[in-house]
N, C-alpha and C positions, 0 to 999 in steps of 0.2 A: 438296329432299332427301327421299328416301323413307325408309321405316322401316329398311330394310336398311343404307343408308349411315349413317344416324344410329347404328345399333347398332355398326357397324364403328368409327366415330369414338369412341364411348363406350369401346369395348374398347381402342382405341389409347391413349386418355387414361388409362385405368385402368392399363395396362401401364407407361406413362411414370411415373405416380405411384409405382407399385410399385418400379420400378427406382431412382427417386430416393430412396425410403425405404430400400432395402437398402444404398445407398452410404453412408448415414449411420450404419449399425450398427457397433458396435465389433467387433473381430476376436478378442477374448479372447486376446491375445498378452501379457497381463500377466505379468511375471516372467521372461520368456524372454530378456531382454537384460541379465542381471546380469553383473557383473564385466567390463564393457566400459570401456575408457579413454575419458574425455571429451577433446575438443579443448580446448586451452588458450585462454582468452579472458579479457578483463577487463570489469568493469562498475563503474559508480559507485554508491555507496551513497546513501541519502537525504541524508546529511550532505555528499555531494560527494567522498568519499574513493574513490580508484580501487583496486579489489581484483582480483588475478589469481587464477584458479582454481588454478594450479600452486602457489601459496603454501600451499594447504591439503592438498597431496598427502601422504598418510601421517599426517596429524595429526587430522583431524576428518571427520565425516560431512557431506557437502554434499548438500543437497536443494534444488534450484532449482524454484520454481513460478512460472510466469508467469500472471497473472490480471488481471481487470479488474472494476471495481465494477459494471458493467452485465451481468456474466455470472452468471446464477443458480446454475449448477453450481459456479462458482468460489467464490461466497460460501458455498455449502453445505460446501465443502472446508475452510474456515477452522478450525472446531472440531477437525477431524481433524489439521490441521497443528499446532495448539496442543498437542494431546495428544502428538504425535510429538516436538515440541520439548521438552516437559517430561520425557518418557521418556528422551531422549538427554542431558539435563543431568547 
């Protein structure tokens, strides 16, 4: 492989990395989906009780957060969720 071919392949790899990086960037669409109705669904609590979303309609604020212990950004969100919970009490 000569210098020119090597340079072409390096440029291709850089472009691929750049495209992959851009696909992971947030789109700043925060707050644009307010006042949309959620689909009704049910989940089980830690205690095993089944709860339906429609049972909270018009009564309380519902903020669902799906997270995992292995997710660093999820763990960073916990203090903010606690503050939100105490503010809504």
